[in-house]
N, C-alpha and C positions, 0 to 999 in steps of 0.2 A: 527578574523582569516581570512586568504586569502581563498576565496571560488572559486572553479573550476567549481562546478557542480550546484550551486544554486545561485539565486539572491534574496537578502533580502532587502526589502524597509519598512520604517517606516513613518506613517503619521497619526496624531490624535489618537493615541492609538492603531491603527491597524498595525500589521506587515504583509506583504505579502510575502510568501515564494514561489518562483517560481523554479520548477525543470527545470533546463536550460542545457540540453544536446539534443537540438532539432535535431541534426544530427543523433543521435541514438534513436529518439522518446522518449527521456528522460528515457531511460532504466536505471535500478538501477545497478551501479557497486560498488565495494568496496569503491572507493573514495566518492561517493554520500552517501553511508551508514554511513561512518565516519562523514561526514559533517552534515547530518541530526541529527546524535547522538549528535553532539556538538551544533548545532544551535538551536534546539527545546527546550531543557531544559534552554538554556540561555534566550531565549524569555519568557519562562514560569517564569523565575526568575526576569525579568526585569520589574520594576514597571511602566515603561512609556508604556509598551505593555499590552493591556487589552483584545486583541482578535487576533486570527491568521487566515490568509486566505492562503490555500494551492492550488496551481495550477500548470500547465505545460506550457512551452514555445512551441509555434508553433502548429502543428496539433495533438499532442497527449498530453495526461495527464502523462501516464507512460507506456511504453510497456513491463513491467516485468523486470526480471533480465537480464542484459547484458550477452547474450550467450557466447561471446568470453572472457569476464573477469571472469565469474562464471562457466562456463561449459567446454568450450574448454581448458582454462587454467589449469583446475583441473582435466583433464582427467587421467594424470599420477601421481596425487598427492596422498599422504598417506591418510588413513582413518582419521587420527587425523587432518590433514590439512583440509579436507572437513567438519569435524565436527566443527572445529574452524570457518570456514567461515560462516556456517549456525548459530552458536551462534551470530556472528556479526549481522546478519540480525534480529535474534530474539530480540537482544538488541534494535535494532532500533524500532521494533514494540512495545516493552514494554515502551520505552521512549515516544513514541507517544501517546499510550493509557493513560499514567499516567500524561500527561499535564493537569493541572487544570484550564487553560483558555480556553474559547470557541475556537474550531477549526473547520473552515468552509472549505469544499473542493469544488472547482469549477473545475468540470471534463470536460475539454474542447475537449477531443477526447478519443481515445482508452485507456482503463485501464484494463490490463490483468495481470496475474500472480501476481508478487510483487505489481504491480501498483493497481490492484483490492484489494488486501489486505490492502494496505495503506488507502483505503477508509474506511475500518472497524474501523480504529483507529480515524477517525474523528467524530465530533458531528453532523454535518449537511452536506449532500451531495447533491449539486446541479449539475445536468448533462445538457450538451448540448444535443439537440435533435440528434446530429450526433455521439454522444459517444457510445461506446460499452464497455461492461464489461465481463470479463471472468477469472475464476480461472482455468487456463490452465495447470497446473502442470502436471497432468497425460499424457498430450500430449507430454511432454518432458521426459517421463519415470521416473517422479518424484512423490512423494506422495503429495496428496492435503493437507497433514498436514504440512503447511508452513506458517510462520509469523502469527501464531495464527488463521488461517482460520477455522480449525476444532472446535475451541472454540468460536470465535466470530460470524462467519456466521450463525450457527444454532440459536444463541440468537437473531440475527437480523431478519431473515426471516423465522425461523422455521426449524426443523430437516429435514423434507421431501424435501423441496425445496433445502436445503443446500446439502443433499445427492446427489440429482439429478445434481447440478451444480459441485460439487466437483469430483464425479465419472465420469462424461463425459467430463469435461472441456469445456462444451458448452458455446459459447459467446453470450451474450444477448443484446438486444437493450436498449437504454435508457428508452424507454416506458415500457419495461417489467421490468427493474430494479425498475422503480417507482411503477408498479403495485404489485410487490412482497414485497415492503418495503425497497428495498435497496437504492433507491433514494428518497429524499424528494420532489424535484421539477425537472421537465425537461422543458428546456427553449430553444428558438431559439438561435443559435450560437452567434449572436451579442448581445443578451440580458443576456447572461450567466454571464459574469464577473461583469457587472454593478449590477446585482441582487444579486450575491453572496457578492459582495463588500458592498453593501447596508446593508445586513443582518449582516455581520461581523462588520460594522461600527456601527450599532445600538447595537450589543452586547458590543462592545468597550465603548460605552457611558452608558451602564447600570450599576447597582450596583455591583461593582467589587467583594467585598467580598461575597455577596449573591450568585453571579454566580459561584465563586470558591468553596463555600461550597456545592452548589447544585451538581456541577460536582463531587466534592470529594466523596459525598454520593452516587451518581449514579455509579461511578467507582467501589467504595468499595463493593457495593452490586452486581454489575453486573459481576466483574471480580474477584470474591473471590479467585480463584486459577489459574489465568492465568499464572504465572511464572512456575508452575508444568507442565501445558499443553505445554508451549514452550520447556521445556526441553524434554518432550517426542517427540514432533514434530522434534526437532533438531536431536534426535538419529535416528528416523525413515528416515528423509530426508537424512542424511549422509549414511545410508545403502543403500537407492535407488541410490545415486550417485555412488556406486560400481557395479551396475548392467550393464548387456550387453544391456538391453533395453534403459537405460539412454544414454549410449555411442552411440547407434544407433540413438536415437532421436537427439542427439547433432549433429552427422554427417549429418543427413537428414536435419536439419535446416541449417547448413552452406552450404550444397549441393543443397538446395532449391528443395527437393524431399519429397515424403511421406515416413515416417518411416516404417520399416518392423520389428515389435516386435516379439521377440521369447519367451517371458515369464519368462526370468530369468535375 
């Protein structure tokens, strides 16, 4: 397929998928969602690919959802249209989580909103020391229940820490992400991609069937009912997109000012 938002490279059993919208800090738009939904399962089904490395081009990993494509464009849309858009991104998350080949994330810069949630679907997360992570949905007048975050994040870092991050939208440093268990390693910027690629290459040279069966068992045990949770998150997020607070947060983002939330 012709890709406009991703770059995919194959070498020695390793597929590197690079989010390639650097002019928008690799923000997720609908085109990128569709392309990831197509590309990731294809790589999982490709026998020549034995591991996947996910990273971003430029100075960001992924700056969340593209405000203009996903918020401004949907201000006057019907509830059904908003719900359908949310389901698109939930499908992306489900496809990523269900990949049976090892997926290593090399987080080269900011990863917030949907970008932070993408990390939850990867098996190993290496972060640049300059990276920052934040589940900032509430800052946009949206629910923190997005892309499986309310299901996955507590299982990775514990309920108490997940509650604080999702309710405040606080952005944390790479060092804090490592301390709470969200990052596996934090590295100097120049060392990040070589280290992540070395790990992914090592996995690509490992026992493919054994790794696949290990991951299949882990995912089955860990994500026993993620699809139901994504359905609930989608319904809640579509409701949030109808609120005055979300409209105000979107306007404030575009106008580069602090939002004035009114509570409905």
